[in-house]
C-alpha positions as CSV (number, residue, x, y, z in Angstrom):
1,M,-39.5,170.0,-1.9
2,E,-41.1,167.5,0.7
3,L,-41.2,167.9,4.7
4,E,-39.0,165.7,6.0
5,A,-39.4,165.8,9.6
6,F,-41.3,167.9,12.0
7,V,-39.9,168.3,15.3
8,T,-42.2,167.5,18.3
9,A,-43.1,169.5,21.3
10,G,-44.0,166.9,23.9
11,T,-46.4,165.3,21.8
12,A,-46.3,161.9,22.1
13,G,-46.2,159.6,19.1
14,R,-44.6,162.3,17.1
15,S,-41.0,161.7,14.9
16,P,-38.0,162.3,16.9
17,I,-36.3,165.7,16.8
18,T,-34.3,165.5,13.1
19,M,-31.4,168.4,13.1
20,T,-31.6,168.1,9.5
21,A,-35.1,168.8,9.0
22,P,-35.9,171.9,6.5
23,A,-36.9,175.0,7.7
24,T,-39.2,175.7,4.5
25,I,-42.2,173.5,3.4
26,D,-43.4,173.8,0.1
27,S,-47.3,174.2,-1.3
28,Q,-47.4,170.4,-2.2
29,G,-45.7,169.1,1.0
30,L,-47.7,171.5,2.9
31,S,-51.2,170.3,1.2
32,E,-50.1,166.6,2.2
33,R,-49.6,167.3,5.5
34,L,-53.0,168.8,5.6
35,G,-54.6,165.7,4.6
36,S,-52.8,163.6,7.1
37,A,-54.0,162.3,10.4
38,T,-51.5,164.7,12.4
39,P,-51.9,167.8,10.5
40,P,-49.7,171.4,11.3
41,R,-51.4,174.2,12.7
42,V,-51.1,176.7,9.9
43,I,-50.4,180.5,11.1
44,D,-50.8,182.9,9.0
45,V,-49.1,186.0,9.8
46,R,-50.2,188.9,7.4
47,T,-52.5,191.7,8.3
48,P,-56.3,191.0,8.9
49,G,-56.7,192.9,6.0
50,E,-54.7,190.7,4.0
51,F,-55.8,187.7,5.4
52,E,-59.3,188.1,4.7
53,P,-59.4,188.7,1.1
54,A,-57.2,185.0,0.5
55,H,-56.0,182.5,3.0
56,I,-55.6,178.9,3.4
57,A,-58.5,177.1,4.8
58,G,-58.3,176.1,8.4
59,A,-55.5,179.0,8.8
60,Y,-55.3,180.9,12.1
61,N,-54.7,184.6,11.5
62,V,-52.0,185.9,14.3
63,P,-50.4,189.2,12.6
64,L,-46.6,189.6,12.9
65,D,-46.3,192.5,15.0
66,L,-49.2,190.9,17.6
67,L,-47.2,187.5,17.3
68,R,-44.0,189.8,18.4
69,E,-45.6,191.8,21.4
70,H,-47.1,188.9,22.7
71,R,-45.1,186.1,21.9
72,D,-44.6,184.5,25.2
73,E,-48.2,184.5,25.8
74,I,-49.1,183.1,22.4
75,I,-46.5,180.3,21.9
76,S,-47.2,178.7,25.3
77,H,-50.5,177.6,22.9
78,L,-48.9,176.2,20.1
79,D,-48.4,172.4,20.7
80,Q,-48.6,171.3,17.2
81,D,-46.8,171.2,14.2
82,I,-46.7,175.0,13.0
83,V,-46.4,176.5,9.4
84,L,-45.9,179.9,8.9
85,V,-47.7,181.7,6.2
86,C,-47.4,185.1,4.3
87,R,-47.5,186.8,1.3
88,S,-44.2,185.5,-0.3
89,G,-42.2,184.2,2.9
90,Q,-40.3,187.5,4.5
91,R,-42.5,188.1,7.0
92,A,-42.9,184.2,7.9
93,A,-39.1,184.2,8.5
94,Q,-39.2,186.8,10.6
95,A,-41.9,185.1,12.8
96,E,-39.7,181.8,12.6
97,A,-37.1,183.4,14.0
98,T,-39.2,185.1,16.8
99,L,-40.7,181.7,17.8
100,R,-37.3,179.8,17.6
101,T,-35.6,182.5,20.0
102,A,-38.3,181.9,22.4
103,G,-37.4,178.1,21.9
104,L,-40.0,177.0,19.9
105,V,-38.4,174.6,17.4
106,N,-41.4,172.7,15.6
107,V,-41.8,175.5,13.2
108,H,-41.6,175.8,9.2
109,I,-42.0,178.2,6.9
110,L,-44.5,177.9,3.6
111,D,-41.8,178.3,0.7
112,G,-43.1,181.4,-1.7
113,G,-46.1,182.2,0.8
114,I,-49.7,182.4,-0.2
115,T,-48.8,183.5,-3.7
116,A,-46.9,180.1,-4.3
117,W,-50.0,178.1,-2.9
118,Q,-52.1,180.3,-5.3
119,A,-49.9,179.8,-8.1
120,T,-49.8,175.8,-7.8
121,G,-53.3,176.1,-7.9
122,F,-54.0,174.8,-4.3
123,A,-57.7,176.3,-2.8
124,I,-57.8,179.2,-0.6
125,N,-60.8,181.0,1.1
126,R,-61.8,184.0,-0.5
127,G,-63.2,187.0,1.3
128,N,-63.9,191.0,0.7
129,Q,-60.6,192.0,-1.9
130,R,-58.5,194.6,-0.6
131,W,-54.7,195.7,-1.6
132,D,-52.3,193.6,0.4
133,L,-49.4,195.7,2.4
134,E,-46.9,195.3,-0.5
135,R,-49.3,197.1,-2.6
136,Q,-49.5,199.7,-0.2
137,V,-46.1,200.4,0.4
138,R,-45.5,200.9,-3.2
139,L,-48.3,202.9,-3.6
140,V,-47.2,205.5,-0.3
141,A,-43.7,205.7,-1.0
142,G,-43.9,206.5,-4.6
143,S,-46.5,208.7,-3.8
144,I,-44.4,210.5,-2.0
145,V,-41.6,210.2,-4.0
146,L,-43.4,211.7,-6.8
147,T,-45.0,214.3,-5.1
148,S,-41.6,215.4,-3.6
149,V,-39.9,215.7,-6.5
150,L,-42.5,217.5,-8.6
151,G,-42.5,220.0,-5.4
152,S,-38.7,220.3,-5.1
153,L,-38.9,222.6,-8.5
154,A,-40.7,225.0,-6.7
155,A,-39.0,224.0,-3.1
156,P,-35.6,222.5,-4.2
157,R,-35.1,220.7,-0.4
158,L,-38.1,218.7,-1.3
159,K,-36.1,216.2,-2.9
160,W,-33.9,215.0,0.2
161,V,-37.5,213.6,1.0
162,A,-37.6,211.7,-2.7
163,A,-33.6,210.7,-0.8
164,A,-34.9,209.5,2.3
165,I,-37.4,207.5,0.6
166,G,-35.3,205.7,-1.7
167,G,-32.4,205.3,1.2
168,G,-35.4,203.3,3.3
169,L,-36.3,201.4,0.8
170,T,-32.6,200.5,0.3
171,F,-32.3,199.3,3.5
172,A,-35.5,197.7,3.8
173,S,-34.5,195.5,1.0
174,L,-30.7,194.9,2.6
175,T,-32.2,194.0,6.1
176,N,-35.4,192.4,4.9
177,T,-37.7,194.3,7.0
178,C,-39.9,197.2,6.2
179,A,-40.6,199.7,8.8
180,M,-43.2,201.6,6.5
181,G,-45.1,198.2,6.0
182,M,-44.9,197.8,10.0
183,M,-46.5,201.3,10.2
184,L,-49.5,200.6,7.7
185,S,-50.2,197.2,9.1
186,K,-51.3,199.0,12.3
187,L,-54.0,201.1,10.1
188,P,-57.6,200.4,11.0
189,Y,-58.0,199.4,7.4
190,N,-55.4,196.4,8.0
191,R,-56.1,195.4,11.5
192,G,-59.6,194.6,11.0
193,A,-61.7,193.5,13.9
194,N,-60.8,191.5,16.8
195,C,-57.1,191.8,16.4
196,D,-56.1,191.5,19.8
197,A,-53.8,189.2,21.9
198,Q,-56.5,187.9,23.9
199,T,-59.0,187.0,20.8
200,V,-56.0,185.0,19.2
201,V,-55.2,182.9,22.1
202,S,-58.6,182.1,22.9
203,Q,-59.0,181.0,18.6
204,L,-55.7,179.2,19.2
205,V,-56.8,176.9,22.7
206,G,-60.9,176.9,21.6
207,S,-60.4,176.2,17.9
208,P,-59.7,172.4,17.0
209,A,-56.6,171.9,14.6
210,G,-57.8,172.0,11.1
211,Q,-60.2,174.9,11.9
212,T,-60.0,178.6,11.2
213,A,-59.5,181.0,14.1
214,R,-61.5,183.6,12.5
215,Q,-64.5,182.0,10.6
216,S,-64.6,182.0,6.6
217,P,-66.9,183.6,4.6
């Protein structure tokens, strides 16, 4: 899918707002835009623990929970075309809704996220390898269910713990949210260093477009 039009945010020389502009851009389209004279700003909303192992060169790491908590402060420094990135697109869609609610219209989502970007063969910056958030959720949820089922042999009421986890996962699927994932994202393992609003804003303001907010290894 080719990006038909990026909407403007008060910057002279850009194309006018196009109501039919797609909300998503595919990997090929983003790659072409990054090589253009007016590249978009890539905002990766995964946790620092996920961002460090693999990310698009030039991306800024602004975790979803921090983006939500400090939305107004952050968007005041986003005057370029924005492409939101996460693992597969789910969190980027939530970030896009948050930004559009605040009135920021120059926002698009990378279709398929970093997973599709890698699968298409585009280059990424690599750092220390860690488990991504989705894998951590599977481990924690699976461990709780398994422990509860085995424990229910001695304490039958433990089966309801497994049922609660199953219900939570079903709800997460239906609502496209994940409370467990949001809780895990706050762990020190996933937070990384310098993950606060002041640092993120200073990076967005002080780094020219196309440079990483957190220096890549």
